[in-house]
N, C-alpha and C positions, 0 to 999 in steps of 0.2 A: 144490112142485116145478116149476119151470118147463120146457116142452116146445118144441121148436123143430120144425116141420112144414116142409118143402121140397117146394113142387111145381115139377117140372122142364118147362121150355118154352122158346120164344123169343120174344123182346119184339116188339113192334110190330104193326101192323094186318094186314100181309102174313100174319102166322102165327097170329092169334088163333084160328081154329076149324079148324085142321089137327090130323092125328093125332098127330104129335109132341108137340103142347101139352096133352094131356089132364092132365097135372100142374098146369098152370095153372087149367085147366077145372075139376078136382077142388075146388081151392081156391075157385074163383069159386063153385062149388056150395054148398060147405061154408059160405061167408060167407052166402051167400042164404039157406040154410035156418036160419041161427043169428040173423039180424038183426033177428027180432021178441022173441028170449027172451035175447039177450045184448048187454052193452056193448061193442060192437065199436069198435077205435081204430085208424085208419089209421096206418100207419107207413111210413116210407121211408128210405133211406140211400144211400151210394154203391153202385152197381151192384144195389140191390133196391129192392122195392115190397111191401107186404102189409098186414096187419092184426094186431091183435092183441086176445084174448079173455080178459081177467084176465091170468094169468100165461103164458099160451100163446100163442105168436110164430109166424105162419104168412107164408113167405117165398116170393115169384116172384123168383129169379135174373133179372138184367137182363144178363147177360155172354154170351147165347146158349148154346144147350144143350152144346155140346163143353167150355166153359169154366164150366159150372155151379159147380164147386168153388172158383172163384176168389172167389165172394161170401162165403165163411165167414169169412176173416179180419173183413171188414167187419163182418158181422153179429155176431161174437162180441166186436169192439171196441165196438160199441155197446150190446149187451145182455149182455155177459159170455160166457164161455166154457160151453155149456150142449149141447156134443155127446153127453153121457151119456144124454140123452132126446130124441135125433134120429129123426125119420120122415122118409123120403124117399118121395115119390109120382111115378111116372113111366109112360110107355106102354111096353108089350112087343110086339114083332111077332111073338114066339114063341107068344103066346096069341092065341085067335081073340077077336073083338069080343063082348062079353058073358061073359068071363071075367076074373076078378081072381086075382091070387095074393098072399098076404100071406107074409112070411118074417121070420125074427129077425135074420138075417144070411145073407151070401151073397156071391158075386163078382158081378162087374159085368154078367154074361151078354153082354159085348159092346155094352153101352150105353154110348156116349161120354160122356153127362152124368153117369151114375152112376160111369164110371171117373174123371172130374174130381174128384168128392166124394170118392172112395176115396183118390186121389192126394193130396189136401190133408189129410184126416184120417190117412193112413196107418192105415187101419183098415177091415175089411168088416162090423165087430160093431155094426150098427146095423140096426132092423127099416126094411122097405120095403113098398109097396103097388105091385104091378105091375098095370097096366091094359091088357088085351088090345085090340089096334088092327087084327088081321089078320082081312079079309072078303074074302077071295079072292086075295090076294097068295102067289103059288108063291116059295118061297124058290129063288134063283138064276135066276128067269124074268125079271127086269128090274131096273130101276134102282131101288134100295131108298130112295135120299134122295126121288126125286119122289115114291114113294108115302107115306113118312112126312110130307111137307110138303104132301101134298094134302089139301084138306077134307072132312070128314066129309059124306057124302049125307044127303038129308032122311030117309031109311029108316034110315041109320046113327045118326041123331041120336036118333032115337025109343029104340033100344035103349041108347045112351050116356047118355041122360038118366036113364034105370032104373039103370043101373050106377053112375053118380055119386050117386045116392041111397044105395046099398049101400057106397059108398067112404066117404061121409060117416058112416053108422052104424060102418064099421070104425074110421075115425079116433078117434071117441069112445071105442070100446072100447079101442083101443089106448093113448089119452092116460090112461084109467083104469085102465090096467095089465092089461087082460084081453086080451093079444094072442093067446092060445091060443084063448079064445073065439071071437075074430074070424076066426082059421085054421080053425077046425072049421065055423063058420057060411058062409063065404064062398069056400073054396079050393076051389071046383068050378065048374062051368058055373051061372051064376046065371040067365041070360037065355036 
Protein backbone atom coordinates (compact mmCIF):
# COMPACT_ATOMS: atom_id res chain seq x y z
CA UNK A 1 0.00 0.00 0.00
CA UNK A 2 1.21 3.47 -0.85
CA UNK A 3 1.29 6.24 1.72
CA UNK A 4 1.23 9.98 1.13
CA UNK A 5 2.87 12.16 3.76
CA UNK A 6 2.50 15.94 3.41
CA UNK A 7 4.51 18.38 5.49
CA UNK A 8 3.02 21.87 5.53
CA UNK A 9 5.04 25.05 5.19
CA UNK A 10 5.90 27.94 2.92
CA UNK A 11 8.34 27.73 0.00
CA UNK A 12 11.37 29.94 -0.43
CA UNK A 13 14.46 30.92 1.55
CA UNK A 14 12.63 33.59 3.56
CA UNK A 15 10.57 30.92 5.37
CA UNK A 16 12.95 27.96 5.61
CA UNK A 17 13.69 28.04 9.34
CA UNK A 18 10.50 29.67 10.60
CA UNK A 19 8.08 28.19 13.11
CA UNK A 20 5.33 27.85 10.49
CA UNK A 21 7.62 25.56 8.46
CA UNK A 22 8.01 22.67 10.88
CA UNK A 23 6.07 20.43 8.50
CA UNK A 24 8.78 20.97 5.88
CA UNK A 25 11.51 20.64 8.53
CA UNK A 26 10.01 17.33 9.70
CA UNK A 27 10.23 15.91 6.17
CA UNK A 28 13.81 17.19 5.85
CA UNK A 29 14.71 15.41 9.09
CA UNK A 30 12.94 12.23 8.01
CA UNK A 31 14.80 12.21 4.68
CA UNK A 32 18.12 12.89 6.44
CA UNK A 33 17.54 10.04 8.89
CA UNK A 34 16.70 7.62 6.07
CA UNK A 35 19.40 8.53 3.54
CA UNK A 36 21.84 5.80 4.57
CA UNK A 37 19.29 2.99 4.76
CA UNK A 38 16.79 3.77 2.01
CA UNK A 39 16.72 4.24 -1.72
CA UNK A 40 15.41 7.80 -1.77
CA UNK A 41 14.24 9.25 -5.05
CA UNK A 42 13.67 12.99 -5.47
CA UNK A 43 10.28 13.86 -6.96
CA UNK A 44 8.62 17.05 -8.12
CA UNK A 45 5.59 18.21 -9.99
CA UNK A 46 3.44 21.26 -10.51
CA UNK A 47 3.35 23.06 -7.16
CA UNK A 48 5.18 20.41 -5.11
CA UNK A 49 8.54 18.83 -4.41
CA UNK A 50 9.61 15.97 -2.23
CA UNK A 51 10.93 12.45 -2.26
CA UNK A 52 9.80 8.85 -2.43
CA UNK A 53 10.99 5.86 -0.45
CA UNK A 54 9.74 2.70 -2.13
CA UNK A 55 5.94 3.20 -2.34
CA UNK A 56 5.75 6.05 0.18
CA UNK A 57 5.54 9.60 -1.14
CA UNK A 58 6.61 12.63 0.91
CA UNK A 59 5.43 16.01 -0.37
CA UNK A 60 6.08 19.67 0.39
CA UNK A 61 3.39 21.86 -1.21
CA UNK A 62 4.83 24.94 -2.93
CA UNK A 63 1.49 26.75 -2.93
CA UNK A 64 2.09 28.60 0.38
CA UNK A 65 0.53 27.51 3.64
CA UNK A 66 -2.98 28.89 3.23
CA UNK A 67 -3.39 27.11 -0.14
CA UNK A 68 -1.76 23.79 0.85
CA UNK A 69 -4.72 21.72 -0.32
CA UNK A 70 -4.42 23.03 -3.87
CA UNK A 71 -1.46 20.70 -4.40
CA UNK A 72 -3.56 17.54 -3.95
CA UNK A 73 -5.07 17.38 -7.46
CA UNK A 74 -1.56 17.62 -8.96
CA UNK A 75 -0.21 14.93 -6.62
CA UNK A 76 -3.16 12.62 -7.31
CA UNK A 77 -2.79 13.17 -11.06
CA UNK A 78 0.88 12.19 -10.95
CA UNK A 79 0.72 9.32 -8.43
CA UNK A 80 -2.93 8.26 -8.39
CA UNK A 81 -5.50 9.02 -5.73
CA UNK A 82 -3.99 7.88 -2.45
CA UNK A 83 -5.89 9.95 0.09
CA UNK A 84 -6.93 6.84 2.03
CA UNK A 85 -3.37 6.58 3.38
CA UNK A 86 -2.69 10.26 3.99
CA UNK A 87 -0.66 11.76 6.86
CA UNK A 88 -0.34 15.53 7.40
CA UNK A 89 2.40 17.14 9.52
CA UNK A 90 2.14 20.78 10.60
CA UNK A 91 2.83 23.38 13.30
CA UNK A 92 0.49 24.06 16.20
CA UNK A 93 0.59 27.36 18.11
CA UNK A 94 -1.68 25.85 20.79
CA UNK A 95 1.02 23.34 21.75
CA UNK A 96 4.22 24.28 23.52
CA UNK A 97 7.58 23.74 21.88
CA UNK A 98 8.66 20.23 22.90
CA UNK A 99 5.18 18.71 22.47
CA UNK A 100 3.61 16.77 19.63
CA UNK A 101 0.07 15.45 19.24
CA UNK A 102 -0.92 12.62 16.94
CA UNK A 103 -4.57 12.20 16.01
CA UNK A 104 -6.45 9.84 13.70
CA UNK A 105 -8.78 12.62 12.55
CA UNK A 106 -10.21 15.95 13.68
CA UNK A 107 -11.01 19.51 12.76
CA UNK A 108 -8.61 22.08 11.33
CA UNK A 109 -8.19 23.67 14.80
CA UNK A 110 -7.92 27.09 13.16
CA UNK A 111 -4.88 26.11 11.08
CA UNK A 112 -5.30 27.54 7.57
CA UNK A 113 -3.06 24.98 5.86
CA UNK A 114 -5.06 22.11 7.29
CA UNK A 115 -8.29 23.95 6.49
CA UNK A 116 -7.20 24.08 2.85
CA UNK A 117 -6.46 20.32 2.81
CA UNK A 118 -9.85 19.55 4.38
CA UNK A 119 -11.56 21.84 1.89
CA UNK A 120 -10.13 19.90 -1.06
CA UNK A 121 -10.67 16.42 0.42
CA UNK A 122 -14.11 17.25 1.90
CA UNK A 123 -13.05 15.08 4.83
CA UNK A 124 -11.36 15.35 8.21
CA UNK A 125 -10.78 11.61 8.40
CA UNK A 126 -7.02 11.37 8.07
CA UNK A 127 -4.19 11.20 10.62
CA UNK A 128 -2.04 14.16 11.49
CA UNK A 129 1.01 15.03 13.57
CA UNK A 130 0.87 18.46 15.20
CA UNK A 131 4.21 19.91 16.30
CA UNK A 132 4.16 22.50 19.09
CA UNK A 133 5.83 25.81 18.29
CA UNK A 134 4.67 28.00 21.19
CA UNK A 135 7.56 29.22 23.29
CA UNK A 136 6.27 32.25 25.15
CA UNK A 137 3.58 33.53 22.78
CA UNK A 138 0.51 34.58 24.76
CA UNK A 139 -2.67 34.14 22.74
CA UNK A 140 -4.20 37.49 21.92
CA UNK A 141 -1.09 39.39 22.98
CA UNK A 142 0.36 40.27 19.59
CA UNK A 143 0.56 39.59 15.92
CA UNK A 144 0.25 35.83 15.47
CA UNK A 145 1.47 35.97 11.85
CA UNK A 146 4.70 37.67 12.93
CA UNK A 147 5.26 34.99 15.57
CA UNK A 148 4.71 31.95 13.35
CA UNK A 149 6.81 33.47 10.56
CA UNK A 150 9.73 34.23 12.90
CA UNK A 151 12.78 31.95 12.89
CA UNK A 152 13.56 29.54 15.70
CA UNK A 153 16.22 30.75 18.14
CA UNK A 154 19.35 28.70 18.70
CA UNK A 155 17.94 27.44 22.02
CA UNK A 156 14.66 26.50 20.34
CA UNK A 157 16.56 24.59 17.63
CA UNK A 158 18.10 22.34 20.26
CA UNK A 159 14.61 21.36 21.45
CA UNK A 160 13.16 21.15 17.92
CA UNK A 161 15.90 18.84 16.68
CA UNK A 162 15.04 16.31 19.41
CA UNK A 163 11.31 16.69 18.70
CA UNK A 164 11.86 16.01 15.00
CA UNK A 165 13.60 12.74 15.85
CA UNK A 166 10.43 11.70 17.70
CA UNK A 167 8.35 12.83 14.72
CA UNK A 168 10.48 10.63 12.45
CA UNK A 169 9.76 7.63 14.70
CA UNK A 170 6.06 8.58 14.74
CA UNK A 171 5.94 8.69 10.95
CA UNK A 172 7.42 5.19 10.75
CA UNK A 173 4.92 3.83 13.26
CA UNK A 174 1.97 5.43 11.48
CA UNK A 175 3.09 4.18 8.05
CA UNK A 176 3.35 0.69 9.56
CA UNK A 177 -0.27 0.93 10.75
CA UNK A 178 0.73 1.43 14.39
CA UNK A 179 -0.84 4.85 15.04
CA UNK A 180 -2.19 3.83 18.47
CA UNK A 181 1.34 2.97 19.55
CA UNK A 182 2.60 6.33 18.26
CA UNK A 183 -0.18 8.15 20.12
CA UNK A 184 0.50 6.30 23.37
CA UNK A 185 4.22 6.94 23.11
CA UNK A 186 4.33 10.58 22.01
CA UNK A 187 1.07 12.36 22.94
CA UNK A 188 2.63 14.06 25.94
CA UNK A 189 5.35 16.58 26.62
CA UNK A 190 8.39 14.79 25.29
CA UNK A 191 11.15 17.37 25.79
